[in-house]
C-alpha positions in Angstrom: -1.3 -16.6 -24.0 -1.7 -14.2 -26.9 0.0 -11.0 -26.1 -1.0 -9.1 -29.2 -4.6 -8.2 -30.1 -6.2 -8.4 -33.4 -8.6 -6.0 -35.0 -11.4 -8.4 -34.2 -10.5 -8.1 -30.5 -10.5 -4.3 -30.6 -13.8 -4.4 -32.4 -15.3 -6.5 -29.6 -14.0 -4.0 -27.0 -15.4 -1.0 -28.8 -18.8 -2.6 -29.3 -18.9 -3.5 -25.7 -18.0 0.1 -24.5 -20.1 1.9 -27.1 -18.0 4.9 -26.3 -14.7 5.6 -28.2 -13.2 7.4 -25.2 -13.3 4.2 -23.1 -11.2 2.0 -25.4 -7.7 3.0 -26.2 -5.3 1.3 -28.6 -1.9 2.1 -30.2 -0.8 5.7 -29.9 -4.0 6.5 -27.9 -2.5 4.8 -24.9 -0.9 7.2 -22.5 2.6 6.6 -21.3 1.2 6.7 -17.7 -0.4 3.3 -18.4 3.0 1.7 -19.0 4.2 1.9 -15.4 3.2 2.5 -11.8 4.4 5.1 -9.3 8.0 4.0 -9.2 8.3 3.4 -12.9 10.8 0.5 -12.4 8.6 -2.0 -14.1 7.5 -1.2 -17.7 5.0 -2.9 -20.0 2.6 -1.5 -22.7 -0.8 -3.0 -23.1 -2.3 -3.6 -26.5 -5.5 -2.0 -25.4 -7.0 -0.2 -22.4 -10.6 -0.8 -21.6 -12.1 1.7 -19.1 -14.9 -0.3 -17.5 -18.0 1.3 -15.9 -19.7 -1.7 -14.3 -19.3 -5.3 -13.3 -21.1 -6.5 -16.3 -18.5 -5.0 -18.6 -15.7 -6.4 -16.5 -17.4 -9.8 -16.7 -17.7 -9.5 -20.5 -14.1 -8.6 -21.0 -12.9 -11.5 -18.8 -15.2 -14.0 -20.5 -13.9 -12.9 -24.0 -10.3 -12.9 -22.8 -10.6 -16.3 -21.2 -12.0 -17.7 -24.5 -9.3 -16.2 -26.6 -6.3 -16.6 -24.1 -5.7 -12.9 -23.8 -3.9 -11.6 -20.7 -5.7 -9.0 -18.7 -4.2 -6.6 -16.1 -6.6 -4.9 -13.7 -5.6 -1.4 -12.7 -6.9 1.4 -10.4 -5.0 4.7 -9.9 -1.6 3.2 -10.8 -0.1 4.3 -7.4 1.5 0.9 -6.7 5.2 0.5 -6.2 5.9 -3.1 -7.3 4.5 -3.3 -10.9 1.4 -5.2 -9.9 -0.8 -3.0 -12.2 1.6 -3.0 -15.1 0.7 -5.0 -18.2 4.0 -6.9 -18.5 2.4 -9.5 -20.7 0.7 -7.0 -23.0 -2.9 -7.8 -23.8 -5.8 -5.8 -22.2 -5.3 -3.3 -19.4 -8.6 -3.1 -17.5 -8.9 0.4 -16.0 -11.4 0.4 -13.1 -11.0 4.1 -12.1 -14.4 5.0 -13.6 -16.2 2.6 -11.2 -16.0 5.2 -8.5 -19.4 5.4 -6.8 -20.3 5.2 -3.2 -23.3 2.8 -3.4 -24.7 2.6 0.2 -24.1 3.8 3.7 -25.8 1.2 6.0 -25.9 2.8 9.5 -27.7 -0.2 11.0 -24.8 -2.5 10.1 -22.0 0.1 10.1 -21.0 -0.7 6.6 -20.2 1.3 3.4 -20.6 -0.3 0.0 -18.4 1.2 -2.7 -17.1 0.5 -6.2 -13.3 -0.2 -6.6 -12.4 3.1 -8.2 -13.4 5.2 -5.2 -10.3 7.1 -4.0 -9.2 6.6 -0.4 -9.3 10.4 0.4 -12.9 10.6 -1.0 -14.0 7.6 1.0 -12.5 9.0 4.2 -14.1 12.4 3.7 -17.5 10.8 2.9 -17.7 8.8 6.1 -16.2 11.4 8.4 -18.7 14.0 7.3 -21.4 11.6 8.5 -19.7 10.8 11.9 -18.1 7.5 10.9 -14.5 6.3 10.6 -12.7 4.0 8.1 -9.4 3.3 9.9 -7.0 2.0 7.2 -4.8 5.0 6.3 -2.1 4.2 3.6 0.1 7.1 2.8 -1.1 7.5 -0.8 -4.5 9.1 -0.4 -5.1 9.2 -4.2 -5.0 5.4 -4.3 -8.3 3.5 -5.0 -10.0 1.3 -2.5 -9.8 -1.5 -5.0 -6.0 -1.2 -5.1 -5.9 -1.1 -1.3 -7.9 -4.3 -1.1 -5.7 -5.9 -3.8 -2.5 -5.2 -1.8 -4.1 -5.5 1.7 -2.7 -2.0 2.3 -1.9 -1.0 5.9 -0.8 2.5 6.6 -0.1 4.6 9.7 -3.0 3.6 11.8 -2.3 -0.2 11.6 -0.6 -0.3 14.9 -4.0 0.3 16.7 -6.6 -0.6 14.1 -5.1 -3.2 11.8 -5.0 -3.3 8.0 -7.5 -3.3 5.1 -8.3 -7.0 5.4 -9.8 -6.2 8.9 -12.4 -3.9 7.4 -13.6 -5.9 4.4 -17.0 -7.5 5.1 -17.9 -8.6 1.5 -16.7 -8.5 -2.0 -18.2 -8.8 -5.5 -15.6 -10.4 -7.6 -15.3 -11.2 -11.3 -13.4 -14.5 -11.8 -11.0 -15.0 -14.7 -13.6 -16.9 -16.7 -16.0 -13.9 -16.3 -18.3 -15.4 -13.7 -19.4 -12.9 -11.0 -19.4 -14.2 -7.4 -20.2 -12.7 -4.1 -18.0 -13.5 -1.1 -18.7 -12.6 2.6 -21.6 -10.4 3.6 -22.9 -7.9 6.1 -22.2 -10.2 9.0 -19.8 -9.8 11.9 -18.9 -13.5 12.2 -18.5 -16.2 9.6 -17.3 -19.8 10.0 -18.9 -21.2 6.9 -16.1 -23.0 5.0 -12.9 -21.7 3.5 -12.6 -17.9 3.6 -12.3 -17.2 -0.1 -12.9 -13.5 0.5 -9.8 -13.2 2.6 -7.9 -15.0 -0.2 -8.9 -12.3 -2.7 -7.8 -9.5 -0.3 -4.0 -9.1 -0.9 -4.0 -11.3 -4.0 -2.9 -8.3 -6.2 -5.5 -8.9 -8.9 -4.2 -12.3 -9.8 -7.2 -14.4 -8.6 -10.2 -12.2 -9.4 -11.2 -8.6 -10.0 -13.0 -6.7 -7.2 -16.0 -4.8 -8.6 -17.8 -4.0 -5.3 -16.7 -3.9 -1.7 -18.7 -3.8 1.6 -16.4 -2.1 4.2 -16.7 -2.1 8.0 -16.9 1.3 9.7 -16.4 2.5 13.2 -17.8 5.6 15.0 -15.6 8.6 14.4 -13.2 9.3 17.4 -14.2 12.6 19.0 -10.7 13.8 19.9 -7.2 13.3 18.5 -3.8 14.6 19.5 -0.3 14.1 18.0 3.1 14.1 19.8 6.2 15.1 17.9 9.2 13.8 19.9 12.8 14.9 18.9 15.7 12.6 19.8 19.4 13.2 19.6 20.0 10.0 17.5 18.0 7.6 15.4 19.0 4.7 17.7 17.5 6.3 20.8 14.3 7.0 18.9 13.8 3.6 17.5 14.8 1.8 20.7 12.1 3.7 22.5 9.3 2.1 20.4 9.2 -1.3 22.0 8.9 0.5 25.4 5.9 2.5 24.2 4.2 -0.6 22.9 4.9 -2.4 26.2 3.2 0.4 28.1 -0.2 -0.6 26.6 -1.0 3.1 25.8 -2.3 2.0 22.3 -1.3 4.9 20.1 -3.1 5.2 16.8 0.2 5.6 15.0 3.9 5.4 15.8 6.0 6.8 12.9 9.7 7.5 12.8 11.5 10.0 10.6 15.0 11.5 10.1 16.1 15.1 9.6 17.4 14.5 6.0 14.0 13.1 4.9 12.2 16.0 6.6 14.5 18.4 4.7 13.4 16.7 1.4 9.8 17.2 2.4 10.3 20.8 3.3 11.9 21.5 -0.1 9.1 19.5 -1.9 6.3 21.3 -0.1 7.9 24.7 0.2 7.0 24.7 3.9 9.1 24.5 7.1 8.6 21.6 9.5 7.6 22.7 13.0 10.8 21.6 14.7 14.5 21.6 13.7 16.1 20.6 17.0 17.0 17.0 16.3 18.3 14.4 13.8 15.5 11.9 14.5 11.9 12.0 15.5 9.0 9.8 16.7 5.6 11.0 15.6 2.7 9.5 17.6 -1.0 10.0 17.3 -3.7 9.1 19.9 -7.5 9.2 19.5 -10.3 8.8 21.9 -13.6 10.1 23.2 -12.3 13.0 25.4 -9.4 15.2 26.0 -9.0 13.8 29.5 -8.8 10.2 28.1 -6.1 11.3 25.6 -4.1 13.1 28.3 -4.0 10.0 30.4 -2.8 8.0 27.4 0.0 10.3 26.2 1.4 11.4 29.6 2.9 8.0 30.3 4.3 7.7 26.8 5.8 11.2 27.0 7.5 10.2 30.3 9.0 7.1 28.7 10.4 9.1 25.8 12.0 11.6 28.1 13.6 8.9 30.2 15.1 7.4 27.0 16.7 10.7 26.1 14.1 12.6 24.1 14.9 16.3 23.8 11.3 17.4 24.2 7.7 16.3 23.7 5.8 18.7 21.4 2.0 18.4 21.7 0.0 19.1 18.6 -3.7 19.4 19.5 -5.0 21.7 16.8 -5.9 21.0 13.2 -3.4 23.6 12.0 -0.4 22.2 13.9 -1.4 18.6 13.0 -1.6 19.5 9.3 1.9 20.9 9.2 3.3 17.7 10.7 1.3 15.1 9.0 1.4 16.8 5.6 5.2 16.6 5.7 5.0 12.9 6.7 2.6 12.2 3.8 5.0 13.9 1.3 8.0 11.7 2.1 7.8 9.4 -0.9 7.4 12.1 -3.5 10.0 14.2 -1.8 12.6 11.4 -1.8 11.7 10.7 -5.5 12.4 14.3 -6.3 15.8 14.2 -4.6 17.4 11.7 -6.9 17.4 10.4 -10.5 16.0 6.9 -9.8 15.3 4.7 -6.9 13.9 1.4 -5.7 12.3 0.5 -2.4 11.6 -2.2 0.1 8.8 -2.4 2.7 10.1 -5.2 4.8 8.1 -6.0 7.9 9.5 -7.6 11.0 8.1 -8.3 14.5 7.6 -4.8 16.0 9.9 -5.7 18.9 12.7 -6.0 16.4 12.1 -2.9 14.2 15.0 -1.1 15.9 17.5 -3.7 14.7 16.2 -3.5 11.1 16.3 0.3 11.1 19.8 0.5 12.6 21.0 -2.1 10.1 19.6 -0.1 7.2 21.2 3.1 8.5 24.6 1.4 8.6 24.2 -0.1 5.1 24.7 3.2 3.4 28.3 3.5 4.5 29.0 -0.1 3.7 27.8 0.0 0.1 28.5 3.7 -0.7 24.9 4.4 -1.8 22.3 6.6 -0.2 19.4 4.9 1.5 16.6 6.9 3.0 14.1 5.3 5.3 11.0 6.1 7.3 8.0 4.1 8.3 5.6 2.5 10.7 7.7 1.9 13.8 4.6 0.8 15.7 3.9 -2.2 13.4 7.5 -3.1 12.3 7.0 -2.0 8.7 10.1 -0.1 7.3 10.1 1.8 4.0 13.7 2.0 2.7 14.6 3.7 -0.6 17.9 3.0 -2.4 18.8 6.1 -4.4 20.7 6.1 -7.7 21.8 9.7 -7.8 24.5 10.0 -10.4 25.7 6.4 -10.5 26.4 4.9 -14.0 24.2 2.0 -15.1 26.5 -0.9 -14.2 27.5 0.5 -10.8 23.8 1.3 -10.0 22.6 -2.1 -10.9 25.3 -3.8 -8.9 24.8 -1.7 -5.8 21.0 -1.9 -6.0 21.1 -5.7 -6.2 23.5 -6.0 -3.3 21.5 -3.5 -1.2 18.3 -5.5 -1.9 19.9 -8.8 -1.1 21.3 -7.6 2.2 18.1 -5.9 3.3 15.9 -8.9 2.6 18.4 -11.2 4.2 18.4 -9.1 7.3 14.7 -9.1 7.3 14.6 -12.9 7.2 17.1 -13.1 10.1 14.7 -10.9 12.1 11.8 -13.3 11.3 10.2 -10.8 8.9 8.5 -10.9 5.5 9.2 -9.3 2.1 6.3 -6.9 2.1 4.2 -5.3 4.8 1.8 -3.5 2.6 3.1 -2.7 -0.9 2.8 -6.3 -2.2 5.0 -8.4 -4.4 3.7 -7.6 -7.9 6.3 -8.1 -10.6 9.3 -6.5 -9.1 9.7 -8.5 -5.9 8.9 -12.0 -7.0 12.5 -13.2 -6.7 12.7 -12.1 -3.1 9.4 -13.8 -2.2 10.8 -17.0 -3.7 13.9 -16.7 -1.6 11.9 -16.1 1.6 9.3 -18.8 1.4 9.7 -22.6 1.6 9.1 -24.4 -1.8 6.0 -26.2 -0.4 4.4 -22.8 0.4 5.2 -21.4 -3.0 3.7 -24.6 -4.6 0.5 -24.2 -2.6 0.3 -20.5 -3.8 0.7 -21.6 -7.4 -1.9 -24.3 -7.0 -4.4 -21.7 -5.7 -3.6 -19.5 -8.8 -4.2 -22.4 -11.2 -7.5 -23.2 -9.4 -8.8 -19.7 -9.9 -7.2 -19.1 -13.2 -6.4 -22.3 -15.1 -5.4 -20.5 -18.3 -3.2 -18.0 -16.4 -4.6 -14.9 -18.1 -5.4 -12.7 -15.1 -2.4 -10.4 -14.2 0.2 -13.0 -15.3 3.8 -13.1 -14.0 2.9 -11.5 -10.7 3.4 -12.5 -7.0 4.4 -16.2 -7.1 4.4 -16.9 -10.8 7.6 -17.0 -12.8 
């Protein structure tokens, strides 16, 4: 591959855009384009092309394929594993201007969007019209294209599933520039290999999503949240399997600790509604009536009290809900603000074993002498753990970080888990994926990559590639 662009390459991009503001090169490229949300992976593209439609994306890929130029697709840059960082230089293809809602099909319960639509705008659009898009990743300023690329999950996955479960069809630009359509507005499909499902979660390494048809549901009429304080983290986490076994089907089951809540309070400048405990479970239920919700949560509340919960705080108003969930949504930024540097894991294990993973992570702090803050989706077994540098010197930090990562991923494997539940592998977690999968599986993944992208130009050095 040719990592550096020539003046001829830049001329092609400028002529294609016919707008100087949509092609950036050299000093015009903002530092923001060199990293993602965590900033741990850095790489500067030689040019940024801000595409406005699929035809432009196709033209860029066709040219790049002919001239062996690496291309990195990017949405809002909110990823955490370097998947949208141009580690090989070349062209960074910014899709954030492709941000239109194209169609709401009420007959088929689908919404057709471009990849640059923000998750928060998508949710607001459908909910104003009485519909519901269930996937709910924590970063609401992420683009739907990025969510599709990572198969994002979020807090409602315990009841509703992940992004893949709500993708009906995709328009995809292949690495050679050809535009293909996968799936359709159909509920069932047994017509050959499911290439659409292969694109979902491929982190922009197999093709570039330029349009998506998403499945919608009717908007639930009622919601209620339960904030449940526990004396210890262990009691809180060990209660989760009992809640799941009760078949009450909460929309979300989150866990949080007092020290992370304190970070969120400082970050937001607002107090959390309760300060009585060191650990909390946060549950949400939705349904068609208040009576239905009451039947669901009463049994869960009783289970929690039997397991030592200090109280069950019911939040059934928008104001109360906002104070709780806004704090939960601020955890990542709050933790970032509490330290000088950090790295993260989002290991996922069978949800019946999440208590073992959380307790292990909690104990690892003392063992390694490094702060580790964690929170996550207790209801689907997905733990977000952040290793914090604080004031550690370079060599000590690198040693402790590597050891913490090694031990966390090893414990995840022992509990029959996987490297990532929703953030993806990208560039930063490739080594851990290689350690967790059999060589034959990795070989199959690489063969799929070569089939889609024989020249290896699309988002190189990501996921399973060295």
